N, C-alpha and C positions, 0 to 999 in steps of 0.2 A: 725431418729425421729420415724419411724414405730416400730423399736425394743423397744424403750423406752415406747411407748403407750401400746404395746402388753404385756410387762413385768408387767406394772402397773395393767392392767386388770386381769392378771393371778393371782395376789396376792389377788384379792377380795375373801371373804369367800364363801364357797359352800352353796348354797341355793336350793330352789325348782327348778324344770325344767324350769318354766317360767322365773325365775330369771336367770337360766343358759342360756336360749335362749336369754333373754335380754342382758346377758353378751356377748353371742356370736355375737348377732346382733350389740351390741355396739362395740364389738371388730371388727366385720366385717366393720361396717360403719366407725369406727374410723380408721381401717386400710385402707379402701377405701378412706377416706378423706386424710389420711396421704399420700397415693400414689398420689391422685389427687393434694394435696397441693405440694408434692415434685415435681411432674411433672410440675405443674403450675409454681412453683418457678424456676425450671430448664429451662422451655421454656422462661419465662420472662427474666431470666439471659442471655440466649443465644441471644434472640432478642435484648435486650438492648446493649449487648456487640457488636453484629454485627452492630447495629445502631451507637454506639459510634465510632466503627472502620470506618464506612462509613463517619460519620461527620468529624472525624479527617483526613481521607484520602482526603475528598473533600476540607477541609481547607488547607491541604498540597498542593494539586494540585492548589488551588487558590493562595497560597503563592508562588508557583513556577511560576505561570503565572504572578503574580504581579511583582516578581523579573525580569522575562523576559521583561515585559513591561517597568519597571523602567530602567532596564539596556539598553533596546533599546532606550528609550528617552534620557538617559544620553549619550549614544553613539552618538545619533543624535545631541544633543547639543554640545558635544565635537567636532563631525565631522564638524558641521556648523561653530563653532568658528575656527577650524583648516583651513577650506576652506577660511573663510574671511581673516585670517592671511596670508595663502599661496598666496592669490590673491592680497595682499597689495603690491604695487609697491616698496615702500621703503624696506619692508622686503625681497621681492624677490631679490632686488638689493644687500642687505646685504648678503644674502645667496650666490648669484652668485659670489660676490667678496670675500666671506669668511671673512666678517667683523665680527669676533667673538664678540667684545664688543657690537656692535649694535644688533646682534642676541640675545645675552644674556639679554641686556636691554629690548628688546621687549618681550622676553619670560617671564622675571621676572615681567614686568608690567602686562602682560596678566594673569600670574599665580596668582598674588594678586587679580586682578579684577574679575577673574572667580573662585577664590577659588580652584585652581588646586594644586594637590600635585606635579605633574611633568609636565613640558612642555619643550621639547627639540627638537633639529633638528638633523636629520641623513643625512649626505651628501652622494654623490655618492661613496666616498672612504670608507664609513662605519664609519666615525668619528661621535661621538655623542657630540653635543654642547648644553649646558644648563641644563644637568641632575643635579638635586639637590641631591648630595650625591655621594658615591663611586660606581663605576661601573666597574666590572671586564671585562677582555678582552673577556671572553666567553659570558657574557651578551651583550656586544657591538656587538659581532658577531651575536648573536641570533637576536637582534633587526634589524641589517642591513640586515640579510638574510630574515627576515620576510617581511620588507617593499619592498625589491627587488622582492620578490615572490608575491607581490600584496596584502599583508595583510592590511586590513583597520580598523578592530576592533576585540576585543576579550580580553581574559585574557592573561596577559603578566607577567610571573614570572621573575623578574630581581631584582638585588640588595637586595636579601633576602626578597623580598616582592612580593605579587601577586597584580597586578594592572588591572583595567579595562581600556583599552587603545584604542585610535583611531589614525589613521595615515592619513594625507592628503598630496598628492604630491604637490611639489612646482615646478611650470612650468614657464619658461621664454622664449618661451612657452614649450621648451623641459624640461623634468624633470631634476632638478638640486639638488633635495633632498626631504626630507619628514619632515613635522612637526608632532610631536607625542604629544598628550595630554593624561594624565593618572591620575586616582585616585585610591587609594588603596582599595582593597576588604578585609578590616580588621574587627576586632570585632565590632567596632562602626558601620560600614556599615551593617554588618549582624544583629546587634541589631536593627538598624532602620528598616530592613526588617521584623524582628520578631514583631516589634511594629505595623506593618500594618496588622497583623493577629489577628483574634478574639480569638485564643488560643495561649498558650505560646509555640510556636515552638522554637526549638533549632537548628538554621541553622549553617552550617559550610561548608567551601570549602576545598576539599581534592583532591589529585591526583586520577584520574579515575582508575589507576591501583590498588589502594587499595580497590576498591569496590568488593564485592562478585559477583558471576555470577548472582544470583537472582536480586540484585540491579541494575545490568547493563541493565536489560530489561526495555524498555521505559514504564513509568507509573506504575511500579510495587511497591506494598507496602509490606514490609517484616517485620514480627513480630519477635522480639528477646527478650531475657531476659538478663539483665545486673544487677548484684548485687541484684538479687531477684526482680527486677522491670521489668515489661513488657513494651516494647517500640515498637512503630510503626515507621518504617523508610522508607523514600523514597529518591531516588537520581535522579538527572537529569544532564546530561553532558552539560557543558558550552563551547561554542565555544572559541577556543584558538586564540591568536594573532600570527598565524604562528608558534606556538610552537609544538614541537614533544611530549610534555607531556600534554595531555588533563587533565582538572580538572572537578570536578562535584560538584553541590550544594546538600548537604545532609541535609534533614529535619527530625527531630526526635520529637516525642511527647509521653509522658508517658500514656499508656493505664491504668496503675494502678491508676493514679490520675483521669483519665476520668471516671473510673467505680466506684470510691469511693463515688460519690454523690448518687449512686443508692442503697447503702447498707441499708438505712432506709426502702426502699420499700420492701426489702426481709424480714426484721424483721416484718414489718406490715402484710405481707402475712402469716408468721408463727403464729403470734398472732391471726389472724382471724381464723385459723384452729382449735383453741382450744374452739371456741364458741359452738361447738356441731355438731351433724350430719346434721340435716336439715338446720339449720342456717349456718353451715360451708359450706355445699354444695352450698346453694343459695348465700351465701356471696362470696364464691370463684368464682362462675360464674359471679356475679356482679363485683367483683374485677378484674376478667380477662378482662371483657368488659371495665372497667374503665381504666385498664392499656393499653390494646391494642389500644383503640380508639385514645388517644393522640399520641401513638407511630406511629400508621398508619398516623395520621395527620402530624407528624414531618417527617416521611419518605417521604410522598407525597410532603411536602414542600421542603425537601432536593432535591428530584428529580426535582422539579420545578426550584429550584435555579440553578441546573446544566444546565437547558434549558434556563436560563435567566429571569425567572419569579420570582420577589422578593415579592410576595404577603405574608403578615404575617400570622402566624397560629392563629386561634381563641383560646383564653384562656377561658376554661370552668371551671377550678378548681383553687383552691388556694394552693394546696399541692405541693409536690416536682415536680410533673409533670407539674403543672402550672408554677412553678418557672423555670423549664427547658424550657417550651414553651416561657416564657417571655425572658429568656436568648437567646433562639434561635431567637426570633424576633429582639432582639437587635443586634445579630450577623448579621441577614439579613439586617437590616438597615445600619450597619457599612459597610458591603460588598457593598451594593447598593451605599452608599455615596462615597466609595473609587472608585468604578467603574465609577461613574459620574465625579469625580475629574480627574481620569486617562483619561477618554474620552475627557474631556474639555482640558486637557493639550495636548492631541494628535492632537486636531483640532483647537487650538487657540495659538496665539503668546503670549509668557510669558511676554513680555515687555509692549505691548500696549493693550492686551486683545482682539485685533481684530482676525478675522479668519486667519488661516495660509494658506499656499499653498495647503495643503491636502484638507481642507474644500472647498477652492475655486474650486479645480478640481471637487469635488463632486457636488457643486452647478452648475458648468458649465455642467457636465454630465446630471444633472436633467433638466436643461434648454434646452439642445440640444435634449433630448428625447421627449420634448413636441412638439405639433404641432406649426408650424410657426405662429408668432404673426403679426397682421396688423401693429403694431408700431415697429420701428427699435430697436433692442437690440444690445448692444455693450459692449465690454470688454475694459476698459481703464487701461493702465499702466502709473504710475506716478513715477518719480524719482526726488529726491531733487537735485537742482543745487548747486554745490560747497559744498556739505555736508562734504566732507573729510576735508576741511579747518576748519570747525567747530570743528571736533574731534581733529584735529592736534593742533589747537591754543587754544581752550577752554577746551579740555579734553572730554573723552568719557562720563562721567556722564552728562555733558551739552548736548552732542550729543544725549544721550538717552532721556533726558528730552524734547529736541526739537522734537524727533520722537513721543513722547507721545502727545505733543501739536498738531503736524500735524495730528496724528490719530484722535484726538478729533475734529479738524476742518473738516476733511473729513467725519466723522461719522455724524456730525450735519449739514452738507451742505444740502440744500433743495433737495427734490426728493426721490423717492423710489429706494433704491440701496443696494448692498451688498458690503461691504468694507473689504479688506483683506490686511495684510502685508506679502509681499513675502520674506522679509529678507533684512538686511542692511537698505538702505534708499529707498527701492522700495515698492510701494503700488499698489493695483489693485482694480478697482471698476467695478462691474457688474450691469448694469442698463438698463431700458427700456425707450426709448425716451418719454417724456411727452409733455406738451405744449411748452416747450423750445426745440430748436434743439440741436443736439449733439455738434455743434460748440459753441452754447451759454453755454451749460453745461460745456464743457471743459474750456472755458474762465472764467466762474464763479469759477471753481475749482482752476484755476491758480491764480485768484484774491484773493480767500479765503486763499490760502497758502501763498501768498506774503504779507499778512498783517504783519507789524512788531510786534514782541513779546519780552517780557522780560523773559529770561530763566536763572535761577540760578544767577540773578543779571546782566546778559549780555543782551544788546539789539541786537537782531538778526533780519535781514530782509531776510527770506527764499525765495526761488523760486522753481519752478518746471516746468518740461516739461511733456507733455502728448502724449502717443501713443494710437491710437484708432483702434480696429479691430471689424468689424461688424459680429455679430453672424449669421452663415449660409452663408453669402456672402463671408466672408474671412476665413471660415473654418467650417467644420461640425464635427470636432473632437477636443477634449480638447487640446491635445498637439499642434495641428496646430494653434488653436486660440491663445494660450499662446505665441507661437513662433512669430506669425504675429503681435501681439500687442507689443511684445518686439522690433521687427524690426521697427515698426512705431515710438516707443519711441526713438530708436537710431537715426532715421532720424530727429526727432524733435530736439534732442539735437545737432545734427551736423549742424542744420540750425540756431543756435544761442541761444538755450535754451529759457525758458520762453514762449513757444508756444506749439501748438498741431499739430499733423500730423496724417492723416489717412493712413492705410496700403494700399500699392499698390503691385500688383503681381511682378512688377519689383524689388521691395525691396528684395524679396526672392531670385531671381536669382542673384542679386548683392551681397547678403550676402553669397550665396554659392560660387560665383566666388571669393569673398574676402577671404573666408575661405580656398579655394583651393590655392590661391596665397600665403596666410600665410604659409600653409603646404609646398608648393614648396620652398618658401624663407627660411624656416627653414633649409632645406638641401642644399641650393644653394652653401654655402661656401665649405662644405664637398665634393660636386660633382664637384667643380671647375667651376661652372657656372658664378661666379662673376669675373670681371676683371676690370682693370683700363685703362683709356685713359688719355693722358697728353696734355693739351693745353698750348702752350708757351705764356709767357708774354714778350712783346717787350719794351725795354727801349728806349724812344724817344731821350733822350739826347745823349746816347752812341751808338745808332743805333745797338743794339745787343739784343739777348735773355738774359733776366736776371733771369727768373724762369719758372717753369712749375706748372700748377694747376692740381692735381690728380682728375679725374672725375670717379665716380663709374658707371659701366654698368653691366647689367644682361642679359646674353644670355640664355633664357629659351629653353629647348630641343624641345618644341612643339610650343611655342608662338613666338619664335625668340627673338629679342631685346625688352625688356620691358622698357618703359619710366621710368626714375628716378622719375618723378612726380607721378607715380602710386605706385611704391614699396617702396620708401624712407619714405613717410608719414606712410605707413602701418608698416614698420619696427620700426619707432619711437613710434607708438601707442602700439605695442605689446612688445616692449622692445628688439626686435631682433637687433635694431640698435647698442646695446652695443657690442655684439660679432662681428657684421659686421664691426662696426667702428674700433674696435681693429685690425681686419684683414686689413682694408684699411691703417691704420697707419703703420703696419709692412710691408705691401707690397710696399707702397709708399717709405718708407725709404730704403727698400732693392733695389728697382730699381734705386732710385736716386743715391745710392752709386756706381752704375755701370756705370753712365754716364761719358762720356769722359771729361766733364767740371764740375767744382765744383759749379753747379747752385743750387738755392733753389728749394724746392718742397713745394707747398701749399696744405694743406689738410683741407677740411671742417669738422668741428666737430659739431654734433647735440647737442641741448640743453639737451636732455635726456642723451646722453653719457657724457656730460660735468659735470652733477651733480651726476654721479655715483662716490662714493669714490674710490680713487686710480688711477685717471686719470694720475697724474704725474708719478706714477710707470709704467703705461702702456706706456707712451711716452718715458721714460728713457729706458725701456726694448727694445722697438722698435729701438731706436737709437743705443743702445749697440749691439743688435743682427746684425744690418746692418753695424755697424762701420761708421755711418753717424754723422758728427759734429752737435751739437745742433743748431748752427746758420744757418744751411742750411734747417731747418724745420720751416715752417710758418703755424700756426694754424689760420684758418679763422672762425670767429664766427659772428652771426647776433645779432641785437638788442633784439631779443626774449629771449636771455640768461638772460637779466636783469629784466624780468617781475616778476619772483617768489621771488628771494632773491638777491638784488643788492649787499649787503655786502659780502655774500659768493662768488658770482660770481667774484667780484673784487679781493677778496683774492686768489681765484684759478688762476686768470689771472696773478697776481703778482708772484705767485709761479712758473708759467710756464716761465715768464720772468727771474726769478732768475736762472733757469738752462740753460738759453741762447736761448730758443725758441722764435721766433718772433711771434707777434700776430697782425692779421689784422681784421678790422671791415668791414664785407661784407654787400652789399646792403645798403650802407650809404644813408640817406635821405628819406628812406621809412617809418621810425618810427616817434615817437613824442618826443623822449628825446635824440636824437643823440648828441646834443651839450653838454648836461650835462655829457654824458658818456665820451666824448673827454676830458672834464675838469678833470674828476676823474681818468682816466687811460690813460697813454701815449702810444697809439697804434703805432706800427711801420708803418702801412699802412692803408689808407682808400680806399675802393673799391666803386667807384661811380656806382650806380645801372643803368642797361641798359635802364630803362625807360626814363632817362634823355638823353641818347645818341641817342635814336630813334628820338627825337624831336629837336635834336641839330641844324640842318640846317634850320628848319622851325619855330622854336619857340624861340623868343628872351628871354623869361623867362627862358627856359631850359639852354640857353647859359649863362645867368647871374648867374644862380644857380651854374653851373659848375665852372665858374670863381670864385665865392665866396668860393666854397669848396676847390679849389686848393690854393687859397690865404690863407685860414684858415689852411690848412694842412702844407703849407710852413712855416707859422708863428709858428706852433707847432712842426716843425721839423719832419713831417710825409710825407711818400711817398703817391702818389695817383695813382690808377689804374682805367682806364675806361673800363667797361665791355661792350661787345656787339658791338664792332666797326666793321662795315661792308663795309665802303667806304673810299676812299682816302681823300675825303673832310672832313669826320668826323675826320680822323687822323690829318690832318693839322690844323683843328679848335682846336682840343684838344692840339696839340703842341703849338699853339699860346696862349692858355689860361693857359699854365704852367703845364699841366698834365705830370706826371713822366712816366707812363707806359700805354700801351694799351693791350687789350686782345679781340680777336674776330675773326670772319671768314675772315676778310680782310687780316689779317696777316697769320693765320693758323687755320684750323679746329683741333679739338682734334685728337691726334695721338695715334695709338697703341704703346705699350711699345717697340715693336721690331723696330719701325721706329724712335724713339727719337734720337738714336746715329747717324743715317744717316742724319737726319734733321740738327743736330748740325754741323756735318762735312760739309754739303752743305752750311750752313750759313757761316762757316769759309772760305770756298773756295770763296764764293761771296765777302766777306770782303777783302780777299787777292787780288782778281781780281780788285776790286774797288780801292784798294790802289795803 
């Protein structure tokens, strides 16, 4: 521009010296203005370009952070869903028994409900169950290796697709597999990420090995030229799901497009330079001020945004800079809105809208940091009673609707409180005691929850139990309070549900002891600590031993003999009874096969073990491995087997009878429906509960009941066994009342397996001597 102005002035005609000075002054000032204008335009260009790069870089960083947060939230959602599924007893049982159809059905149902692309199980052998599509051996090995190495979340490239995946261990309680949930990181996912940005970012996921050295530096922005277009590029490495091939998120934005909006400003500056010397200089100064002031404001606002201050920029002009400022303010509002949404999602439950566990912990921390209040403050844990049956019978949508109804009831209950949903059917309430006592508050909450409601057309009568931990008294740390409130809730549910219970220090000790016993019981079979005792059953009519009952015992290395009343209920509750029960069946059959006489062996089967698919196969395998005829095995069950599903129980019993196994009804007379069970299933034997035998000699009613039971059994063609016989008078009374067999300390205490053969030989010698 300077050369064009100088050439034009040189072409002016020669005049007097004043005109020549004027020409020179004009040329000087024109040149000075041209230089000034050129410099000003150059400075403005550089400033705007740097500012645009800064804004684009900030938005890229914001986009990367948004991606990280959304990814973390989705991982958390997938992880929570995986933990819920992995803790489901039916699902764990299916995995433990390798029931592929059940596993696939559960995964398919969850995949549709959660809108998952992939949901599959990896067992301990590396087999993958439930993957939707083809999976190569290398991919299966990659997934198996990752979960064995402890991978829980990250990018997983399998099946020709890159997935965001989470893995949750399936424990029963030892790890028996992993459930993996995954969604693809495809163009649609990346397009959704791009839509969250105020600028048109172009995200893509590539192997990290393809990145240049500059892009591998954390937070680096690299400018490059592609097909004549200037681009600003940023990359961030994404954690991998145990894969040896890391990937990176690459964000691109066109600087050429970003700077195109500023071109009218440059032309405006050039036009202003032609107005003349004084006007041009003054105008250039004013223009510089006009340009730099909004830019400084935008720059200050951009710095404030990086610090978390979303104050909008004041708009003082209506030109391009004013438009840019307005656009900048809209971008700030959008970022602020997205930040608030993300924050709300991070601290609130997506189903009920209540606070989640994270926000509850934060509120607890604030409360604990304050000075102690004169009024008692408490943390209440609530758990819906029998909620699983609602999900199982009415479906998860109805279960979710019920959770929303309960959340509304808790939120609108009287009193100043903080309500949170911890997950599943668990809620927490943080409150300060008011005019009502905590006992009254807990009872009011139980009553509010117990009101019948109509959910999705179904009438439901919910119930809840409440555990209470006092702030300060029962814990001065967040984790301690949460744990103690949970222990109090567990105690309340164990006492019959529909009630509340305060935390007591003994609960913590009991929980630790119970957890230690669970850990010890987990390894008891492998360490050879479990063993069987055998108590003989004496046939009164034939005056001989007719069978032995296998009794499980645990010889703990430090505690000594542990009572079956302590460890068997724990094994049933944790699911350990399934592998332990299988071991008992195998061991009882193996030892019975070695006895010198072909006597029957009776084995108690837990209701938990009985309802696991494949019990028939376990029984047949135990008989085959031991070489024991099926008619020598007798399975003892109690009336509790019929509580959950009578039809399925009866079908399973008939299948056992079909293979030749005898079935006995144990503890007869202690339930409410014994006679109906006798009518619907032809048991081989009825075992009279020891509670009737204890009162036999002193209570006429007990004697009459036993006589009725033996008469009924004789009419139905069933044997009877009296348990707990300790005196000769009891034996003679039972013989007179028609009892078939007796069992108890009067005849013999339980014997170690090594003494069974000697006991039988001694009995044979006594019989020969008597003859």
